[in-house]
N, C-alpha and C positions, 0 to 999 in steps of 0.2 A: 357481098363482101367487098370492102374497099381495098384498093391496092395502095400500099404505103411506099413512099419514095425514100430511099436510103442515100440520097445525095448529101453533100456537105452541109452540115449545120454547125455554125460557130459554137465552140465549147463542147462539141460531141466527139471530136477526134482524140485519139489517145497517142501518147508517145511521139514518135517521129512521123506519124501519118500526116500531120498538118504541113510538113515540109514539102510534100509533093504538090500541094495546092498553091504554093507561094512562088512569086517571081524571085529571081536572084537578088534584086534590090530589097524586096520585102524580107527575104530570109536574112540578109546582112543586117538590116535594121532590127529585126527581131533578136538576132544574136547580140547586137550592140546593147540593146535595152536590157536583155537578160544579164549580160556581164555587169552592167551598171547596177542592176538590182541585187545581184549576188554580192557585189563589192559592198553595197550599203548594208546588206544583211550581215556580212562578215564583220564590218566595222562595229555595228550595233552589238553583236555577240561579244566582241573583244572588249567594248566599253562596259558591258554588263556581265562580265565574267562571273560575278557573284551570283547572278541568276542563271546563266547558261553553262557555267563551268568553263574550264580551260579547254580550248579547242584550237589546234593548229590549222593552217590552211590545208595541209595534207589530210587531216582528219575530215575537214569539211568536204574536200573533193571526193574522198572515199564515200561519204554519206550521199553526196549528189549522184554518184554513179549508181547507187541503188534505185534512184528515181529516173534514170536515163536522161540526166540533165548535163 
């Protein structure tokens, strides 16, 4: 029987677990990139409202809370 290591593997952590493995600077950079990506997604959804339907920023924030973002 082989022993399996359960140490950090990129892409394997869930939710907020990854935050405990990052430095303060890495966490700040991650949050900055995340904000930029979410802003780009929101802009796209507004531009393509015929595809995505009307969604306010509040609606989007409520949806993101479901995914712990």
